[in-house]
C-alpha positions in Angstrom: 10.4 28.8 16.9 13.1 26.3 18.6 15.1 23.7 17.5 13.0 19.9 18.5 15.3 17.7 20.9 12.5 14.6 21.3 11.1 13.3 18.3 8.8 10.5 18.4 7.8 8.2 15.4 5.0 6.1 16.4 5.1 3.1 13.2 8.3 1.4 13.2 7.0 1.1 9.5 9.0 1.8 5.5 7.8 5.7 6.3 8.6 5.2 9.9 12.3 4.3 8.9 12.5 6.5 7.2 12.1 9.6 9.2 14.4 8.3 11.6 17.4 7.7 9.3 16.8 10.9 7.3 16.5 13.3 10.9 20.3 11.4 11.4 21.6 12.4 7.9 20.5 15.9 8.2 22.3 16.2 11.5 19.4 15.9 14.1 21.1 14.5 17.2 18.1 14.9 19.6 16.1 11.9 21.2 14.5 9.9 18.1 11.5 7.3 20.0 10.6 4.4 17.1 7.4 2.7 18.4 6.8 -0.6 16.6 3.5 -2.2 17.5 4.9 -6.1 16.2 7.9 -7.3 18.2 10.2 -7.3 14.0 12.6 -4.8 13.1 11.4 -2.7 10.9 10.6 -4.8 7.5 9.2 -4.1 3.7 5.6 -5.4 2.8 5.8 -5.5 -0.7 7.2 -9.1 -1.3 5.0 -10.3 1.3 2.7 -10.5 -1.7 5.3 -12.3 -3.8 8.8 -13.2 -2.7 7.7 -14.9 0.1 4.6 -16.2 -0.1 5.9 -17.8 -3.0 8.8 -18.7 -0.6 11.3 -17.9 -3.3 13.0 -15.3 -0.2 13.8 -16.0 2.7 11.5 -14.3 5.6 15.0 -11.9 7.2 15.2 -10.9 3.3 12.8 -8.3 4.3 14.2 -6.5 7.3 15.1 -3.2 5.4 18.0 -2.5 7.5 20.6 -4.7 10.0 20.7 -4.8 12.5 23.7 -2.8 13.2 22.4 -0.1 10.9 19.8 0.0 13.5 22.0 0.4 15.8 24.1 2.9 14.3 21.2 5.4 13.9 21.2 5.8 18.0 17.0 5.8 18.7 15.5 4.8 21.4 13.8 1.4 19.4 10.7 0.0 21.4 9.4 -3.1 19.4 6.1 -4.2 20.8 4.6 -0.6 21.5 2.0 0.2 20.4 0.5 3.5 20.7 -2.8 3.6 22.0 -3.9 7.4 22.5 -2.0 10.9 22.0 -2.6 14.3 23.9 -1.6 16.9 21.7 -1.7 19.2 23.7 0.3 17.8 26.2 2.5 16.4 23.5 2.5 13.4 24.9 2.1 9.7 23.4 0.6 6.8 25.7 1.6 3.1 25.2 -0.4 0.2 25.8 1.4 -0.3 28.8 0.1 2.5 30.3 3.6 4.6 30.2 3.9 7.5 28.2 6.6 9.8 26.3 6.2 13.2 25.6 7.7 15.0 22.6 7.6 18.0 20.4 7.6 16.7 17.1 5.6 13.3 16.5 5.2 11.6 13.3 2.2 9.1 12.7 3.2 6.4 10.7 0.6 3.4 12.1 0.0 2.5 8.2 -3.2 0.8 7.7 -4.8 -2.1 8.8 -7.1 -4.3 6.5 -10.8 -4.4 5.5 -12.1 -7.9 6.8 -15.6 -9.5 6.3 -17.9 -9.6 9.2 -18.4 -13.7 10.5 -14.4 -14.2 9.8 -13.0 -13.7 12.9 -11.1 -16.2 14.6 -12.5 -18.3 11.7 -9.2 -20.9 10.7 -8.6 -20.3 6.8 -9.8 -16.4 6.7 -6.7 -15.0 5.8 -5.6 -11.2 5.4 -2.3 -10.3 4.1 -0.6 -7.1 5.5 2.2 -8.6 8.2 4.9 -10.9 8.0 2.8 -13.2 9.8 -0.1 -13.6 7.6 2.1 -13.8 5.0 3.6 -17.3 7.1 0.4 -18.5 7.4 -0.9 -18.1 4.4 2.5 -19.6 2.5 1.3 -22.6 4.7 -2.0 -22.9 3.4 -1.2 -22.8 -0.4 1.7 -25.4 0.4 -1.3 -27.7 0.6 -2.1 -26.9 -2.6 -6.0 -25.5 -1.8 -9.1 -24.6 -3.0 -8.5 -20.7 -3.2 -11.1 -18.4 -2.5 -9.8 -14.6 -3.1 -12.6 -11.7 -2.3 -11.3 -8.7 -3.8 -9.7 -8.3 -7.3 -7.2 -5.0 -6.7 -3.1 -5.4 -7.1 -3.1 -7.3 -3.5 -5.5 -10.2 -4.6 -4.0 -10.6 -7.9 -0.4 -11.4 -7.3 -1.5 -13.7 -4.6 -3.5 -15.3 -7.5 -0.7 -15.2 -9.2 1.4 -16.9 -6.7 -1.2 -19.2 -5.6 -2.0 -20.2 -9.4 2.2 -21.1 -10.1 2.2 -23.5 -6.8 -1.0 -25.5 -8.2 -3.9 -24.1 -5.6 -6.9 -24.1 -7.5 -8.4 -20.4 -7.4 -11.5 -18.6 -7.4 -11.2 -14.4 -8.0 -14.0 -12.7 -6.6 -15.4 -9.2 -7.5 -18.2 -7.2 -7.4 -17.2 -5.2 -10.7 -17.4 -6.2 -14.3 -14.1 -5.5 -15.1 -11.3 -6.1 -12.4 -9.0 -3.7 -11.9 -10.8 -1.7 -14.2 -11.7 0.8 -11.4 -7.9 1.8 -11.7 -6.5 1.2 -14.6 -9.4 1.4 -16.9 -11.4 -1.4 -19.2 -8.6 -2.2 -21.5 -5.2 -2.9 -19.0 -8.3 -4.6 -16.5 -9.1 -7.1 -19.0 -5.2 -7.5 -20.3 -4.4 -8.5 -16.9 -8.1 -10.6 -16.0 -7.1 -12.3 -19.2 -3.7 -13.7 -18.0 -5.2 -15.6 -14.7 -8.4 -16.5 -17.0 -5.5 -18.6 -19.4 -3.8 -19.9 -16.3 -6.7 -21.7 -14.8 -7.9 -18.7 -12.4 -12.1 -19.0 -12.2 -12.6 -15.4 -11.7 -15.9 -14.1 -11.5 -17.5 -10.6 -10.9 -20.5 -8.1 -10.6 -20.6 -9.8 -7.1 -20.4 -9.7 -3.4 -19.3 -12.3 -1.2 -22.2 -12.5 1.7 -20.8 -14.6 4.1 -17.4 -17.1 4.6 -18.8 -20.2 5.1 -17.4 -22.6 7.9 -17.6 -26.2 9.8 -16.0 -26.7 12.8 -14.1 -23.4 13.0 -12.6 -24.4 9.5 -14.0 -22.2 6.4 -15.3 -24.3 3.1 -16.5 -22.1 1.2 -18.4 -18.6 0.8 -21.9 -17.8 -0.1 -22.2 -15.0 -3.4 -24.8 -12.1 -3.2 -26.9 -14.1 -6.1 -27.1 -17.4 -4.0 -24.3 -19.3 -5.6 -21.9 -21.0 -3.3 -18.0 -22.1 -3.9 -16.9 -24.1 -1.8 -12.4 -23.8 -0.7 -10.5 -24.8 1.7 -8.8 -21.6 2.1 -10.3 -17.4 2.3 -7.3 -14.7 1.6 -10.0 -11.4 1.9 -8.6 -8.7 0.1 -10.8 -5.8 -0.1 -9.0 -3.0 0.9 -8.1 -1.1 4.5 -9.2 0.9 7.0 -6.0 3.6 8.2 -5.3 2.8 11.4 -5.9 6.3 13.8 -8.5 5.2 16.0 -6.4 5.6 18.7 -6.5 8.9 17.4 -9.7 9.6 19.4 -9.9 13.1 21.2 -6.6 13.9 20.9 -6.7 16.8 19.0 -5.2 15.7 15.9 -7.6 15.3 13.2 -8.6 12.4 11.1 -10.9 11.4 8.5 -9.6 8.8 5.9 -5.8 8.9 7.1 -4.0 12.2 9.1 -5.1 14.9 7.6 -2.2 17.2 6.3 -1.6 19.9 5.1 0.6 20.6 2.0 4.2 19.6 4.0 2.2 16.6 5.2 1.6 18.7 8.8 -1.7 18.1 11.0 -1.2 20.6 13.3 1.8 22.2 15.8 4.1 19.5 16.5 2.4 16.5 14.7 2.9 15.2 11.0 2.1 12.0 9.0 3.6 9.7 6.3 2.7 6.5 4.4 -0.4 4.9 4.2 -2.0 6.6 6.9 -1.3 10.6 5.2 -3.8 12.2 3.8 -1.2 15.5 2.8 -2.7 17.8 0.1 -1.0 17.9 -3.1 0.3 20.8 -4.4 0.4 19.7 -7.9 -2.7 17.8 -8.3 -4.6 20.5 -6.4 -6.2 17.6 -4.1 -6.1 15.5 -1.2 -4.9 12.4 -1.5 -4.2 9.1 0.5 -1.5 6.7 -1.1 -0.8 3.1 -0.1 2.7 2.7 -1.9 6.1 1.9 -0.6 7.9 4.2 -3.0 5.4 7.3 -1.3 6.1 6.2 2.6 10.0 6.7 2.1 9.3 9.2 -0.1 7.3 11.2 2.3 9.3 9.7 5.6 12.2 11.9 3.8 10.4 14.8 3.6 8.5 15.1 6.9 12.3 14.9 8.3 13.3 17.2 6.6 10.2 20.0 6.9 10.5 19.0 10.6 13.6 20.1 10.3 12.8 23.9 8.6 13.1 23.0 5.2 9.3 23.8 4.9 8.9 22.0 1.4 5.2 21.0 -0.1 5.3 17.3 -1.1 4.6 16.5 -4.4 6.0 13.2 -5.7 4.8 11.7 -8.7 3.2 8.1 -6.7 4.6 5.2 -7.9 3.1 1.6 -7.4 4.3 -1.6 -9.3 2.9 -4.8 -9.4 4.9 -8.4 -11.0 2.0 -10.8 -12.0 3.0 -14.0 -13.8 6.0 -13.1 -16.3 4.1 -9.4 -16.7 5.4 -6.5 -14.3 2.8 -3.6 -14.3 3.8 0.0 -13.3 2.1 2.8 -12.6 3.2 6.5 -12.7 1.0 9.1 -11.9 -2.8 8.2 -11.5 -4.8 6.9 -13.4 -8.5 6.4 -11.2 -10.6 8.8 -12.3 -8.4 9.5 -16.4 -11.7 10.5 -19.0 -9.2 10.0 -21.9 -6.5 6.8 -22.9 -4.1 6.0 -25.3 -1.6 3.0 -25.9 1.4 5.2 -26.9 4.0 2.0 -27.2 3.4 -1.2 -27.9 0.2 -3.3 -27.8 -2.6 -4.5 -26.1 -2.4 -7.7 -28.4 1.2 -8.3 -26.9 0.4 -8.0 -23.1 3.3 -5.9 -23.6 3.0 -1.5 -23.9 3.4 2.5 -22.5 0.0 3.7 -21.8 -1.0 7.1 -20.6 -4.2 8.5 -18.9 -5.5 11.8 -19.4 -7.6 14.0 -17.4 -9.0 17.8 -18.0 -6.7 17.4 -20.8 -3.3 16.8 -19.4 -1.7 14.2 -18.7 -2.3 12.7 -15.2 -0.5 8.5 -15.3 1.8 6.5 -17.0 1.0 2.9 -17.5 3.5 -0.1 -18.7 3.8 -3.7 -18.7 6.9 -5.3 -19.8 8.4 -1.9 -20.2 10.5 -0.8 -18.0 12.6 1.2 -19.5 10.1 3.6 -21.4 7.7 3.6 -18.7 10.3 5.5 -16.6 10.7 7.9 -19.4 7.0 7.9 -19.8 7.1 9.3 -16.0 8.3 12.8 -17.3 5.1 13.6 -18.5 3.3 13.1 -15.3 6.3 15.2 -13.5 6.0 18.2 -15.5 1.9 18.0 -16.3 2.2 17.9 -19.7 -1.0 18.8 -22.2 -3.1 15.6 -24.1 -3.2 16.1 -27.6 0.7 17.8 -27.1 2.2 14.7 -25.2 -0.2 11.9 -27.6 1.6 13.9 -30.9 4.8 13.4 -28.8 4.9 9.2 -27.9 2.8 8.4 -31.2 -0.3 6.0 -30.8 0.1 2.9 -31.7 -2.7 0.9 -30.6 
């Protein structure tokens, strides 16, 4: 197989930039076209719900690289250029302006978009949080110390609740789960984190869906729950998950489902790869197909894809990692705790809200979670990286709570 001379990366995201940087670092001197739907340079997303929303960082601090560094990569950088179609057989990508770009290798790094509630398009005061513009809009709304209803109590919703309460807003968090976050972390840590919010005055409504967002004069003024209750609001954040951006690949010959369907090398077909939030690949260590919306994964997967394009042919088998800052607690998650059948706190305690916990499945450690124990949690990562028998791991660590 001849070496590629033209690589197109669809998505000027953390994953997309990682692909481009790694290609250059590994000696690739061909053309790299980096397409970005937004007109902004590549930027980081985790700070949007934390430092940018709270105003503790200037907006420019989220740029992943400065202008000189980007220029030094020698990219064909096209911002404000949205990919609307692809043809895997012809090896070309079509842009919204009707132009087409040929490629030898295509990397799909188009990420995800927020899932929205029906009937909320165009309603002022209804927010989602994915882009820098989204964060700016919600930050402006929080400046008025509004009555904020957050629909969905995942990590994003919980982080926004933390920032909003600290900013003086009245916050109601609505979840269809009886114990928010328990679907990821289990009931014990789920209750621990929800307790943090309740102590700080967040009203938490569980076990019910939001049926509709109410409005008057084109502006949101509350939500109606499935049980008929009405919660008044000045602003509503919809945080109910994401949808992979794969619609533009319809008819392309590239297989999609819950993302771009890839093998263990992150390859979706001849000359086609995927990286970041949109990639659904077979994790060789877990033996299952997964898709991960984590910032660390985006960078690592981008590097892996670039090296595989250049002939490394190495399966991508990371230890998934995500972190969340809520009030004065830092939560670190190594691995995939969702679906675990065993749980044990091995250091610290639930009562102190400072701990390391292990999660097991089929008698093997599947995840380690730390709350305000950064170094011990990082050390526990090794139990996930080299799958460790549950009994041996718990015995070694010593269960303390």
